[in-house]
PQR file of N, CA, C, O and H, with PARSE charges and radii, in Angstrom:
ATOM      1  N   MET A   1       0.785  -1.012   0.134 -0.4000 1.5000
ATOM      2  CA  MET A   1      -0.288   0.076  -0.185 -0.0000 2.0000
ATOM      3  C   MET A   1       0.680   1.138   0.303  0.5500 1.7000
ATOM      4  O   MET A   1       1.354   1.255   1.326 -0.5500 1.4000
ATOM      5  N   GLU A   2       0.458   2.114  -1.150 -0.4000 1.5000
ATOM      6  CA  GLU A   2       1.698   3.374  -0.902 -0.0000 2.0000
ATOM      7  C   GLU A   2       0.750   4.430  -0.102  0.5500 1.7000
ATOM      8  O   GLU A   2      -0.475   4.531  -0.174 -0.5500 1.4000
ATOM      9  H   GLU A   2      -0.089   2.019  -1.982  0.4000 1.0000
ATOM     10  N   ALA A   3       1.596   5.129   0.621 -0.4000 1.5000
ATOM     11  CA  ALA A   3       1.266   6.176   1.264 -0.0000 2.0000
ATOM     12  C   ALA A   3       1.520   7.862   0.395  0.5500 1.7000
ATOM     13  O   ALA A   3       2.465   8.190  -0.323 -0.5500 1.4000
ATOM     14  H   ALA A   3       2.591   5.047   0.680  0.4000 1.0000
ATOM     15  N   THR A   4       0.408   8.605   0.762 -0.4000 1.5000
ATOM     16  CA  THR A   4       0.356   9.471   0.092 -0.0000 2.0000
ATOM     17  C   THR A   4       1.258  10.781   0.890  0.5500 1.7000
ATOM     18  O   THR A   4       1.225  10.884   2.116 -0.5500 1.4000
ATOM     19  H   THR A   4      -0.360   8.338   1.346  0.4000 1.0000
ATOM     20  N   ILE A   5       2.120  11.827  -0.058 -0.4000 1.5000
ATOM     21  CA  ILE A   5       1.970  12.691   0.651 -0.0000 2.0000
ATOM     22  C   ILE A   5       1.772  13.332   1.799  0.5500 1.7000
ATOM     23  O   ILE A   5       2.616  13.682   2.624 -0.5500 1.4000
ATOM     24  H   ILE A   5       2.146  11.743  -1.054  0.4000 1.0000
ATOM     25  N   GLN A   6       0.100  13.531   1.820 -0.4000 1.5000
ATOM     26  CA  GLN A   6      -0.092  13.807   3.260 -0.0000 2.0000
ATOM     27  C   GLN A   6      -0.092  13.103   4.157  0.5500 1.7000
ATOM     28  O   GLN A   6      -0.057  13.586   5.289 -0.5500 1.4000
ATOM     29  H   GLN A   6      -0.586  13.247   1.150  0.4000 1.0000
ATOM     30  N   GLU A   7      -0.133  11.597   3.941 -0.4000 1.5000
ATOM     31  CA  GLU A   7       0.059  10.965   5.108 -0.0000 2.0000
ATOM     32  C   GLU A   7       1.555  10.555   5.508  0.5500 1.7000
ATOM     33  O   GLU A   7       1.813   9.737   6.391 -0.5500 1.4000
ATOM     34  H   GLU A   7      -0.160  11.205   3.021  0.4000 1.0000
ATOM     35  N   MET A   8       2.238  11.044   4.954 -0.4000 1.5000
ATOM     36  CA  MET A   8       4.044  11.208   4.893 -0.0000 2.0000
ATOM     37  C   MET A   8       4.355  12.118   5.934  0.5500 1.7000
ATOM     38  O   MET A   8       5.099  12.023   6.910 -0.5500 1.4000
ATOM     39  H   MET A   8       2.029  11.708   4.236  0.4000 1.0000
ATOM     40  N   THR A   9       3.427  13.261   5.398 -0.4000 1.5000
ATOM     41  CA  THR A   9       3.852  14.692   6.212 -0.0000 2.0000
ATOM     42  C   THR A   9       2.575  14.681   7.047  0.5500 1.7000
ATOM     43  O   THR A   9       2.827  15.715   7.665 -0.5500 1.4000
ATOM     44  H   THR A   9       2.823  13.338   4.604  0.4000 1.0000
ATOM     45  N   GLY A  10       1.826  14.436   7.355 -0.4000 1.5000
ATOM     46  CA  GLY A  10       0.676  14.452   8.437 -0.0000 2.0000
ATOM     47  C   GLY A  10      -0.398  16.063   8.263  0.5500 1.7000
ATOM     48  O   GLY A  10      -1.221  16.557   9.034 -0.5500 1.4000
ATOM     49  H   GLY A  10       1.622  13.596   6.853  0.4000 1.0000
ATOM     50  N   MET A  11       0.151  16.543   6.762 -0.4000 1.5000
ATOM     51  CA  MET A  11      -0.191  17.421   6.675 -0.0000 2.0000
ATOM     52  C   MET A  11      -1.293  17.087   5.441  0.5500 1.7000
ATOM     53  O   MET A  11      -1.340  16.165   4.627 -0.5500 1.4000
ATOM     54  H   MET A  11       0.819  16.142   6.135  0.4000 1.0000
ATOM     55  N   LEU A  12      -2.420  18.614   5.743 -0.4000 1.5000
ATOM     56  CA  LEU A  12      -3.349  18.496   4.267 -0.0000 2.0000
ATOM     57  C   LEU A  12      -3.161  18.723   3.296  0.5500 1.7000
ATOM     58  O   LEU A  12      -1.960  18.546   3.090 -0.5500 1.4000
ATOM     59  H   LEU A  12      -2.383  19.363   6.404  0.4000 1.0000
ATOM     60  N   ALA A  13      -3.724  19.095   2.328 -0.4000 1.5000
ATOM     61  CA  ALA A  13      -3.726  19.741   1.162 -0.0000 2.0000
ATOM     62  C   ALA A  13      -4.610  20.404   0.958  0.5500 1.7000
ATOM     63  O   ALA A  13      -5.719  19.928   0.719 -0.5500 1.4000
ATOM     64  H   ALA A  13      -4.700  19.239   2.495  0.4000 1.0000
ATOM     65  N   LYS A  14      -4.282  22.173   1.010 -0.4000 1.5000
ATOM     66  CA  LYS A  14      -5.415  22.971   0.895 -0.0000 2.0000
ATOM     67  C   LYS A  14      -5.161  23.670  -0.684  0.5500 1.7000
ATOM     68  O   LYS A  14      -4.045  24.093  -0.986 -0.5500 1.4000
ATOM     69  H   LYS A  14      -3.380  22.560   1.205  0.4000 1.0000
ATOM     70  N   GLU A  15      -6.442  23.745  -1.739 -0.4000 1.5000
ATOM     71  CA  GLU A  15      -5.830  24.372  -2.789 -0.0000 2.0000
ATOM     72  C   GLU A  15      -6.224  25.898  -2.644  0.5500 1.7000
ATOM     73  O   GLU A  15      -7.412  26.207  -2.547 -0.5500 1.4000
ATOM     74  H   GLU A  15      -7.349  23.402  -1.493  0.4000 1.0000
ATOM     75  N   ARG A  16      -5.249  26.824  -2.632 -0.4000 1.5000
ATOM     76  CA  ARG A  16      -5.585  28.607  -2.607 -0.0000 2.0000
ATOM     77  C   ARG A  16      -3.721  28.267  -3.764  0.5500 1.7000
ATOM     78  O   ARG A  16      -2.976  27.363  -4.145 -0.5500 1.4000
ATOM     79  H   ARG A  16      -4.285  26.574  -2.711  0.4000 1.0000
ATOM     80  N   GLU A  17      -3.949  30.142  -3.816 -0.4000 1.5000
ATOM     81  CA  GLU A  17      -2.641  30.337  -4.313 -0.0000 2.0000
ATOM     82  C   GLU A  17      -1.726  30.800  -3.425  0.5500 1.7000
ATOM     83  O   GLU A  17      -1.942  31.316  -2.328 -0.5500 1.4000
ATOM     84  H   GLU A  17      -4.554  30.876  -3.506  0.4000 1.0000
ATOM     85  N   VAL A  18      -0.633  30.575  -3.994 -0.4000 1.5000
ATOM     86  CA  VAL A  18       0.336  30.202  -3.236 -0.0000 2.0000
ATOM     87  C   VAL A  18       0.707  31.681  -3.209  0.5500 1.7000
ATOM     88  O   VAL A  18       0.483  32.348  -4.219 -0.5500 1.4000
ATOM     89  H   VAL A  18      -0.457  30.157  -4.885  0.4000 1.0000
ATOM     90  N   GLU A  19       1.510  32.509  -1.639 -0.4000 1.5000
ATOM     91  CA  GLU A  19       2.003  33.685  -1.305 -0.0000 2.0000
ATOM     92  C   GLU A  19       3.138  34.038  -0.668  0.5500 1.7000
ATOM     93  O   GLU A  19       3.598  33.463   0.319 -0.5500 1.4000
ATOM     94  H   GLU A  19       1.692  31.968  -0.818  0.4000 1.0000
ATOM     95  N   VAL A  20       3.622  35.027  -1.247 -0.4000 1.5000
ATOM     96  CA  VAL A  20       4.842  34.882  -0.033 -0.0000 2.0000
ATOM     97  C   VAL A  20       4.991  34.981   1.557  0.5500 1.7000
ATOM     98  O   VAL A  20       4.134  35.664   2.117 -0.5500 1.4000
ATOM     99  H   VAL A  20       3.248  35.494  -2.049  0.4000 1.0000
ATOM    100  N   GLY A  21       5.953  34.396   2.336 -0.4000 1.5000
ATOM    101  CA  GLY A  21       5.792  33.641   3.729 -0.0000 2.0000
ATOM    102  C   GLY A  21       5.156  31.912   3.157  0.5500 1.7000
ATOM    103  O   GLY A  21       5.567  30.798   3.482 -0.5500 1.4000
ATOM    104  H   GLY A  21       6.649  33.840   1.880  0.4000 1.0000
ATOM    105  N   ASP A  22       4.519  32.136   2.624 -0.4000 1.5000
ATOM    106  CA  ASP A  22       3.499  30.658   3.156 -0.0000 2.0000
ATOM    107  C   ASP A  22       5.307  29.949   3.009  0.5500 1.7000
ATOM    108  O   ASP A  22       6.335  30.352   2.466 -0.5500 1.4000
ATOM    109  H   ASP A  22       4.185  33.041   2.360  0.4000 1.0000
ATOM    110  N   GLU A  23       4.859  28.499   3.974 -0.4000 1.5000
ATOM    111  CA  GLU A  23       5.927  27.502   4.220 -0.0000 2.0000
ATOM    112  C   GLU A  23       5.433  26.437   3.229  0.5500 1.7000
ATOM    113  O   GLU A  23       4.322  25.986   3.506 -0.5500 1.4000
ATOM    114  H   GLU A  23       4.024  28.172   4.416  0.4000 1.0000
ATOM    115  N   VAL A  24       6.097  25.884   2.001 -0.4000 1.5000
ATOM    116  CA  VAL A  24       5.798  24.735   1.002 -0.0000 2.0000
ATOM    117  C   VAL A  24       6.823  23.556   0.774  0.5500 1.7000
ATOM    118  O   VAL A  24       7.966  23.974   0.589 -0.5500 1.4000
ATOM    119  H   VAL A  24       7.000  26.251   1.776  0.4000 1.0000
ATOM    120  N   MET A  25       6.706  22.351   0.747 -0.4000 1.5000
ATOM    121  CA  MET A  25       7.349  21.283   0.439 -0.0000 2.0000
ATOM    122  C   MET A  25       7.662  20.997  -0.807  0.5500 1.7000
ATOM    123  O   MET A  25       6.857  20.496  -1.593 -0.5500 1.4000
ATOM    124  H   MET A  25       5.778  22.011   0.897  0.4000 1.0000
ATOM    125  N   HIS A  26       8.733  21.260  -1.062 -0.4000 1.5000
ATOM    126  CA  HIS A  26       9.346  20.922  -2.538 -0.0000 2.0000
ATOM    127  C   HIS A  26      10.532  19.929  -2.619  0.5500 1.7000
ATOM    128  O   HIS A  26      11.218  19.758  -1.611 -0.5500 1.4000
ATOM    129  H   HIS A  26       9.387  21.667  -0.423  0.4000 1.0000
ATOM    130  N   TRP A  27      10.758  19.388  -3.557 -0.4000 1.5000
ATOM    131  CA  TRP A  27      11.947  18.864  -4.168 -0.0000 2.0000
ATOM    132  C   TRP A  27      13.166  19.350  -3.997  0.5500 1.7000
ATOM    133  O   TRP A  27      13.293  20.490  -4.442 -0.5500 1.4000
ATOM    134  H   TRP A  27      10.201  19.527  -4.376  0.4000 1.0000
ATOM    135  N   ALA A  28      13.766  19.055  -3.686 -0.4000 1.5000
ATOM    136  CA  ALA A  28      15.452  19.757  -3.789 -0.0000 2.0000
ATOM    137  C   ALA A  28      16.532  18.897  -3.501  0.5500 1.7000
ATOM    138  O   ALA A  28      16.349  18.062  -2.615 -0.5500 1.4000
ATOM    139  H   ALA A  28      13.663  18.128  -3.324  0.4000 1.0000
ATOM    140  N   THR A  29      17.788  18.942  -4.162 -0.4000 1.5000
ATOM    141  CA  THR A  29      19.205  17.936  -3.967 -0.0000 2.0000
ATOM    142  C   THR A  29      18.244  16.937  -3.617  0.5500 1.7000
ATOM    143  O   THR A  29      17.909  17.148  -2.452 -0.5500 1.4000
ATOM    144  H   THR A  29      17.937  19.620  -4.882  0.4000 1.0000
ATOM    145  N   GLY A  30      17.597  15.865  -4.126 -0.4000 1.5000
ATOM    146  CA  GLY A  30      17.178  14.429  -3.841 -0.0000 2.0000
ATOM    147  C   GLY A  30      16.172  14.171  -3.092  0.5500 1.7000
ATOM    148  O   GLY A  30      15.555  13.114  -3.226 -0.5500 1.4000
ATOM    149  H   GLY A  30      17.869  15.693  -5.073  0.4000 1.0000
ATOM    150  N   ARG A  31      15.771  15.277  -1.994 -0.4000 1.5000
ATOM    151  CA  ARG A  31      14.622  14.603  -1.007 -0.0000 2.0000
ATOM    152  C   ARG A  31      13.952  15.680  -1.291  0.5500 1.7000
ATOM    153  O   ARG A  31      14.386  16.605  -1.978 -0.5500 1.4000
ATOM    154  H   ARG A  31      16.273  16.136  -1.886  0.4000 1.0000
ATOM    155  N   LEU A  32      12.546  15.603  -0.635 -0.4000 1.5000
ATOM    156  CA  LEU A  32      11.775  16.719  -0.109 -0.0000 2.0000
ATOM    157  C   LEU A  32      12.322  17.633   1.170  0.5500 1.7000
ATOM    158  O   LEU A  32      13.013  17.152   2.068 -0.5500 1.4000
ATOM    159  H   LEU A  32      12.193  14.852  -0.077  0.4000 1.0000
ATOM    160  N   ARG A  33      11.854  19.200   1.106 -0.4000 1.5000
ATOM    161  CA  ARG A  33      12.631  19.786   2.072 -0.0000 2.0000
ATOM    162  C   ARG A  33      11.495  20.606   1.878  0.5500 1.7000
ATOM    163  O   ARG A  33      10.724  20.576   0.920 -0.5500 1.4000
ATOM    164  H   ARG A  33      11.292  19.590   0.376  0.4000 1.0000
ATOM    165  N   TRP A  34      11.447  21.600   3.218 -0.4000 1.5000
ATOM    166  CA  TRP A  34      10.536  22.515   3.351 -0.0000 2.0000
ATOM    167  C   TRP A  34      11.040  23.866   3.276  0.5500 1.7000
ATOM    168  O   TRP A  34      12.230  23.989   3.565 -0.5500 1.4000
ATOM    169  H   TRP A  34      12.074  21.625   3.997  0.4000 1.0000
ATOM    170  N   GLY A  35      10.414  24.891   2.958 -0.4000 1.5000
ATOM    171  CA  GLY A  35      11.021  26.284   2.317 -0.0000 2.0000
ATOM    172  C   GLY A  35      10.148  27.336   2.752  0.5500 1.7000
ATOM    173  O   GLY A  35       9.406  26.926   3.645 -0.5500 1.4000
ATOM    174  H   GLY A  35       9.447  24.791   2.723  0.4000 1.0000
ATOM    175  N   GLU A  36       9.938  28.667   2.423 -0.4000 1.5000
ATOM    176  CA  GLU A  36       9.650  29.446   2.427 -0.0000 2.0000
ATOM    177  C   GLU A  36       9.332  30.198   1.194  0.5500 1.7000
ATOM    178  O   GLU A  36      10.432  30.665   0.901 -0.5500 1.4000
ATOM    179  H   GLU A  36      10.541  29.000   1.698  0.4000 1.0000
ATOM    180  N   VAL A  37       8.591  30.552   0.399 -0.4000 1.5000
ATOM    181  CA  VAL A  37       8.110  31.293  -0.689 -0.0000 2.0000
ATOM    182  C   VAL A  37       8.535  32.842  -0.336  0.5500 1.7000
ATOM    183  O   VAL A  37       8.206  33.591   0.585 -0.5500 1.4000
ATOM    184  H   VAL A  37       7.698  30.172   0.637  0.4000 1.0000
ATOM    185  N   THR A  38       9.362  32.990  -1.408 -0.4000 1.5000
ATOM    186  CA  THR A  38      10.132  34.625  -1.035 -0.0000 2.0000
ATOM    187  C   THR A  38       9.484  35.153  -1.829  0.5500 1.7000
ATOM    188  O   THR A  38       8.868  36.167  -1.501 -0.5500 1.4000
ATOM    189  H   THR A  38       9.630  32.382  -2.156  0.4000 1.0000
ATOM    190  N   LYS A  39       9.389  34.563  -3.362 -0.4000 1.5000
ATOM    191  CA  LYS A  39       8.859  35.466  -4.180 -0.0000 2.0000
ATOM    192  C   LYS A  39       8.026  34.805  -5.297  0.5500 1.7000
ATOM    193  O   LYS A  39       8.230  33.612  -5.522 -0.5500 1.4000
ATOM    194  H   LYS A  39       9.890  33.739  -3.628  0.4000 1.0000
ATOM    195  N   VAL A  40       6.784  35.712  -6.268 -0.4000 1.5000
ATOM    196  CA  VAL A  40       5.754  34.725  -6.595 -0.0000 2.0000
ATOM    197  C   VAL A  40       5.671  35.743  -7.784  0.5500 1.7000
ATOM    198  O   VAL A  40       5.590  36.968  -7.700 -0.5500 1.4000
ATOM    199  H   VAL A  40       6.619  36.681  -6.086  0.4000 1.0000
ATOM    200  N   THR A  41       5.709  34.957  -8.921 -0.4000 1.5000
ATOM    201  CA  THR A  41       5.235  35.753 -10.057 -0.0000 2.0000
ATOM    202  C   THR A  41       4.592  34.791 -10.942  0.5500 1.7000
ATOM    203  O   THR A  41       4.510  33.633 -10.532 -0.5500 1.4000
ATOM    204  H   THR A  41       5.775  33.961  -8.990  0.4000 1.0000
ATOM    205  N   LYS A  42       3.972  35.175 -12.462 -0.4000 1.5000
ATOM    206  CA  LYS A  42       2.572  34.523 -12.674 -0.0000 2.0000
ATOM    207  C   LYS A  42       3.077  33.161 -13.199  0.5500 1.7000
ATOM    208  O   LYS A  42       2.360  32.171 -13.345 -0.5500 1.4000
ATOM    209  H   LYS A  42       4.039  36.116 -12.795  0.4000 1.0000
ATOM    210  N   ARG A  43       4.789  33.252 -13.544 -0.4000 1.5000
ATOM    211  CA  ARG A  43       4.898  31.610 -13.860 -0.0000 2.0000
ATOM    212  C   ARG A  43       5.952  31.099 -12.902  0.5500 1.7000
ATOM    213  O   ARG A  43       6.110  29.879 -12.857 -0.5500 1.4000
ATOM    214  H   ARG A  43       5.371  34.056 -13.425  0.4000 1.0000
ATOM    215  N   HIS A  44       6.634  31.815 -12.191 -0.4000 1.5000
ATOM    216  CA  HIS A  44       7.169  30.999 -11.174 -0.0000 2.0000
ATOM    217  C   HIS A  44       6.920  31.409  -9.741  0.5500 1.7000
ATOM    218  O   HIS A  44       6.375  32.459  -9.401 -0.5500 1.4000
ATOM    219  H   HIS A  44       6.506  32.806 -12.227  0.4000 1.0000
ATOM    220  N   ILE A  45       7.482  30.255  -8.760 -0.4000 1.5000
ATOM    221  CA  ILE A  45       7.945  31.080  -6.998 -0.0000 2.0000
ATOM    222  C   ILE A  45       9.390  30.722  -7.186  0.5500 1.7000
ATOM    223  O   ILE A  45       9.994  29.875  -7.844 -0.5500 1.4000
ATOM    224  H   ILE A  45       7.925  29.402  -9.037  0.4000 1.0000
ATOM    225  N   TRP A  46       9.762  31.832  -6.237 -0.4000 1.5000
ATOM    226  CA  TRP A  46      11.055  31.034  -5.650 -0.0000 2.0000
ATOM    227  C   TRP A  46      10.461  30.567  -4.283  0.5500 1.7000
ATOM    228  O   TRP A  46       9.313  30.560  -3.838 -0.5500 1.4000
ATOM    229  H   TRP A  46       9.270  32.520  -5.703  0.4000 1.0000
ATOM    230  N   ILE A  47      11.679  30.177  -3.781 -0.4000 1.5000
ATOM    231  CA  ILE A  47      11.540  29.094  -2.476 -0.0000 2.0000
ATOM    232  C   ILE A  47      12.814  29.145  -1.935  0.5500 1.7000
ATOM    233  O   ILE A  47      13.709  28.892  -2.742 -0.5500 1.4000
ATOM    234  H   ILE A  47      12.611  30.183  -4.142  0.4000 1.0000
ATOM    235  N   GLU A  48      13.260  29.479  -0.449 -0.4000 1.5000
ATOM    236  CA  GLU A  48      14.148  29.837   0.198 -0.0000 2.0000
ATOM    237  C   GLU A  48      14.797  28.379   1.221  0.5500 1.7000
ATOM    238  O   GLU A  48      13.844  27.604   1.294 -0.5500 1.4000
ATOM    239  H   GLU A  48      12.534  29.685   0.207  0.4000 1.0000
ATOM    240  N   TYR A  49      15.485  28.038   1.654 -0.4000 1.5000
ATOM    241  CA  TYR A  49      15.712  26.757   2.340 -0.0000 2.0000
ATOM    242  C   TYR A  49      17.223  26.998   2.846  0.5500 1.7000
ATOM    243  O   TYR A  49      18.147  27.807   2.758 -0.5500 1.4000
ATOM    244  H   TYR A  49      16.259  28.667   1.594  0.4000 1.0000
ATOM    245  N   THR A  50      16.883  25.806   3.412 -0.4000 1.5000
ATOM    246  CA  THR A  50      18.350  25.793   4.413 -0.0000 2.0000
ATOM    247  C   THR A  50      18.541  24.180   4.331  0.5500 1.7000
ATOM    248  O   THR A  50      17.749  23.238   4.368 -0.5500 1.4000
ATOM    249  H   THR A  50      16.133  25.148   3.483  0.4000 1.0000
ATOM    250  N   SER A  51      19.875  24.285   4.208 -0.4000 1.5000
ATOM    251  CA  SER A  51      20.628  22.455   3.892 -0.0000 2.0000
ATOM    252  C   SER A  51      20.565  22.321   5.450  0.5500 1.7000
ATOM    253  O   SER A  51      20.966  23.157   6.259 -0.5500 1.4000
ATOM    254  H   SER A  51      20.519  25.051   4.178  0.4000 1.0000
ATOM    255  N   PRO A  52      19.902  20.939   5.760 -0.5600 1.5000
ATOM    256  CA  PRO A  52      20.292  21.015   6.853  0.2800 2.0000
ATOM    257  C   PRO A  52      21.621  19.916   7.062  0.5500 1.7000
ATOM    258  O   PRO A  52      21.617  19.183   8.051 -0.5500 1.4000
ATOM    259  N   SER A  53      22.671  19.861   6.136 -0.4000 1.5000
ATOM    260  CA  SER A  53      23.806  18.979   6.275 -0.0000 2.0000
ATOM    261  C   SER A  53      24.698  20.461   6.136  0.5500 1.7000
ATOM    262  O   SER A  53      25.900  20.318   6.359 -0.5500 1.4000
ATOM    263  H   SER A  53      22.675  20.457   5.332  0.4000 1.0000
ATOM    264  N   THR A  54      24.477  21.151   5.968 -0.4000 1.5000
ATOM    265  CA  THR A  54      25.357  21.811   5.851 -0.0000 2.0000
ATOM    266  C   THR A  54      25.486  23.673   6.134  0.5500 1.7000
ATOM    267  O   THR A  54      26.314  24.539   5.852 -0.5500 1.4000
ATOM    268  H   THR A  54      23.500  21.267   5.788  0.4000 1.0000
ATOM    269  N   GLY A  55      23.996  23.619   6.925 -0.4000 1.5000
ATOM    270  CA  GLY A  55      23.259  25.361   6.966 -0.0000 2.0000
ATOM    271  C   GLY A  55      23.099  26.096   6.140  0.5500 1.7000
ATOM    272  O   GLY A  55      22.383  27.065   6.391 -0.5500 1.4000
ATOM    273  H   GLY A  55      23.324  22.915   7.153  0.4000 1.0000
ATOM    274  N   GLN A  56      23.617  25.979   4.971 -0.4000 1.5000
ATOM    275  CA  GLN A  56      23.658  27.341   3.725 -0.0000 2.0000
ATOM    276  C   GLN A  56      22.382  27.510   3.513  0.5500 1.7000
ATOM    277  O   GLN A  56      21.662  26.623   3.971 -0.5500 1.4000
ATOM    278  H   GLN A  56      24.199  25.191   4.767  0.4000 1.0000
ATOM    279  N   VAL A  57      21.911  28.312   3.001 -0.4000 1.5000
ATOM    280  CA  VAL A  57      20.774  28.909   2.582 -0.0000 2.0000
ATOM    281  C   VAL A  57      20.529  28.800   1.570  0.5500 1.7000
ATOM    282  O   VAL A  57      21.294  29.558   0.974 -0.5500 1.4000
ATOM    283  H   VAL A  57      22.496  29.033   2.630  0.4000 1.0000
ATOM    284  N   HIS A  58      19.843  28.263   0.811 -0.4000 1.5000
ATOM    285  CA  HIS A  58      19.751  28.067  -1.151 -0.0000 2.0000
ATOM    286  C   HIS A  58      18.721  28.762  -1.558  0.5500 1.7000
ATOM    287  O   HIS A  58      17.872  28.790  -0.667 -0.5500 1.4000
ATOM    288  H   HIS A  58      19.222  27.647   1.295  0.4000 1.0000
ATOM    289  N   ASN A  59      18.423  29.305  -2.445 -0.4000 1.5000
ATOM    290  CA  ASN A  59      17.461  29.776  -3.219 -0.0000 2.0000
ATOM    291  C   ASN A  59      17.191  28.816  -4.585  0.5500 1.7000
ATOM    292  O   ASN A  59      18.059  28.416  -5.361 -0.5500 1.4000
ATOM    293  H   ASN A  59      19.113  29.281  -3.169  0.4000 1.0000
ATOM    294  N   THR A  60      15.792  28.572  -4.654 -0.4000 1.5000
ATOM    295  CA  THR A  60      15.260  27.999  -5.756 -0.0000 2.0000
ATOM    296  C   THR A  60      14.061  28.508  -6.403  0.5500 1.7000
ATOM    297  O   THR A  60      13.024  28.848  -5.832 -0.5500 1.4000
ATOM    298  H   THR A  60      15.086  28.897  -4.024  0.4000 1.0000
ATOM    299  N   GLN A  61      14.337  28.529  -7.810 -0.4000 1.5000
ATOM    300  CA  GLN A  61      13.267  28.440  -8.433 -0.0000 2.0000
ATOM    301  C   GLN A  61      12.418  27.255  -9.206  0.5500 1.7000
ATOM    302  O   GLN A  61      12.984  26.284  -9.708 -0.5500 1.4000
ATOM    303  H   GLN A  61      15.179  28.253  -8.273  0.4000 1.0000
ATOM    304  N   ARG A  62      11.097  27.439  -9.237 -0.4000 1.5000
ATOM    305  CA  ARG A  62       9.774  26.314  -9.800 -0.0000 2.0000
ATOM    306  C   ARG A  62       8.951  27.121 -10.583  0.5500 1.7000
ATOM    307  O   ARG A  62       8.752  28.291 -10.257 -0.5500 1.4000
ATOM    308  H   ARG A  62      10.637  28.228  -8.829  0.4000 1.0000
ATOM    309  N   HIS A  63       8.405  26.585 -11.672 -0.4000 1.5000
ATOM    310  CA  HIS A  63       7.225  26.975 -12.575 -0.0000 2.0000
ATOM    311  C   HIS A  63       6.309  26.460 -11.389  0.5500 1.7000
ATOM    312  O   HIS A  63       6.450  25.478 -10.659 -0.5500 1.4000
ATOM    313  H   HIS A  63       8.567  25.635 -11.938  0.4000 1.0000
ATOM    314  N   ARG A  64       5.229  27.531 -11.432 -0.4000 1.5000
ATOM    315  CA  ARG A  64       3.997  27.248 -10.911 -0.0000 2.0000
ATOM    316  C   ARG A  64       3.095  26.026 -11.151  0.5500 1.7000
ATOM    317  O   ARG A  64       2.403  25.407 -10.344 -0.5500 1.4000
ATOM    318  H   ARG A  64       5.115  28.328 -12.025  0.4000 1.0000
ATOM    319  N   ASP A  65       3.286  25.833 -12.505 -0.4000 1.5000
ATOM    320  CA  ASP A  65       2.055  24.608 -12.978 -0.0000 2.0000
ATOM    321  C   ASP A  65       2.731  23.466 -12.825  0.5500 1.7000
ATOM    322  O   ASP A  65       2.164  22.470 -13.276 -0.5500 1.4000
ATOM    323  H   ASP A  65       3.848  26.337 -13.161  0.4000 1.0000
ATOM    324  N   ILE A  66       3.948  23.287 -12.238 -0.4000 1.5000
ATOM    325  CA  ILE A  66       4.853  21.883 -11.997 -0.0000 2.0000
ATOM    326  C   ILE A  66       4.979  21.780 -10.316  0.5500 1.7000
ATOM    327  O   ILE A  66       4.991  20.676  -9.773 -0.5500 1.4000
ATOM    328  H   ILE A  66       4.409  24.095 -11.872  0.4000 1.0000
ATOM    329  N   ALA A  67       5.075  23.087  -9.514 -0.4000 1.5000
ATOM    330  CA  ALA A  67       5.029  23.299  -8.319 -0.0000 2.0000
ATOM    331  C   ALA A  67       3.895  22.990  -7.972  0.5500 1.7000
ATOM    332  O   ALA A  67       3.288  24.061  -7.988 -0.5500 1.4000
ATOM    333  H   ALA A  67       5.065  23.984  -9.956  0.4000 1.0000
ATOM    334  N   LEU A  68       3.159  22.153  -7.643 -0.4000 1.5000
ATOM    335  CA  LEU A  68       1.994  21.927  -6.643 -0.0000 2.0000
ATOM    336  C   LEU A  68       2.479  21.436  -5.215  0.5500 1.7000
ATOM    337  O   LEU A  68       3.216  20.479  -4.976 -0.5500 1.4000
ATOM    338  H   LEU A  68       3.652  21.283  -7.630  0.4000 1.0000
ATOM    339  N   MET A  69       2.116  21.981  -4.663 -0.4000 1.5000
ATOM    340  CA  MET A  69       3.363  21.723  -3.183 -0.0000 2.0000
ATOM    341  C   MET A  69       2.271  21.501  -2.504  0.5500 1.7000
ATOM    342  O   MET A  69       1.236  21.908  -3.031 -0.5500 1.4000
ATOM    343  H   MET A  69       1.518  22.759  -4.856  0.4000 1.0000
ATOM    344  N   TYR A  70       2.161  20.802  -1.152 -0.4000 1.5000
ATOM    345  CA  TYR A  70       1.154  21.498   0.375 -0.0000 2.0000
ATOM    346  C   TYR A  70       2.272  22.101   0.966  0.5500 1.7000
ATOM    347  O   TYR A  70       3.490  21.953   1.068 -0.5500 1.4000
ATOM    348  H   TYR A  70       3.002  20.472  -0.724  0.4000 1.0000
ATOM    349  N   SER A  71       1.149  23.015   1.393 -0.4000 1.5000
ATOM    350  CA  SER A  71       1.521  23.715   2.461 -0.0000 2.0000
ATOM    351  C   SER A  71       1.290  23.657   3.831  0.5500 1.7000
ATOM    352  O   SER A  71       0.326  22.975   4.178 -0.5500 1.4000
ATOM    353  H   SER A  71       0.160  23.135   1.310  0.4000 1.0000
ATOM    354  N   LYS A  72       2.057  24.306   4.839 -0.4000 1.5000
ATOM    355  CA  LYS A  72       1.228  24.270   5.951 -0.0000 2.0000
ATOM    356  C   LYS A  72       0.727  25.756   6.441  0.5500 1.7000
ATOM    357  O   LYS A  72       1.441  26.747   6.286 -0.5500 1.4000
ATOM    358  H   LYS A  72       2.840  24.860   4.558  0.4000 1.0000
ATOM    359  N   PHE A  73      -0.373  25.803   6.953 -0.4000 1.5000
ATOM    360  CA  PHE A  73      -1.297  27.178   7.120 -0.0000 2.0000
ATOM    361  C   PHE A  73      -1.560  27.149   8.255  0.5500 1.7000
ATOM    362  O   PHE A  73      -2.427  26.487   8.826 -0.5500 1.4000
ATOM    363  H   PHE A  73      -0.953  24.998   7.079  0.4000 1.0000
ATOM    364  N   CYS A  74      -0.830  27.864   8.657 -0.4000 1.5000
ATOM    365  CA  CYS A  74      -1.580  27.594  10.315 -0.0000 2.0000
ATOM    366  C   CYS A  74      -2.317  28.771  10.724  0.5500 1.7000
ATOM    367  O   CYS A  74      -2.896  28.791  11.811 -0.5500 1.4000
ATOM    368  H   CYS A  74      -0.125  28.401   8.193  0.4000 1.0000
TER
END
């Protein structure tokens, strides 16, 4: 039986537009990571995340049509 991302993370997916400041799960360096949305345009979103192994802060760009992510909204 396959587990869904919602089951693995304990989060529920909510449909709405991603906004600056949202925490999102995205695929980075071969694994799923949490990051914060820092910029949103019509086509792309930019996510800032910290590497757990090095502590370095990274920025990554994702195409909005592909970057369907699970967000945690408090």
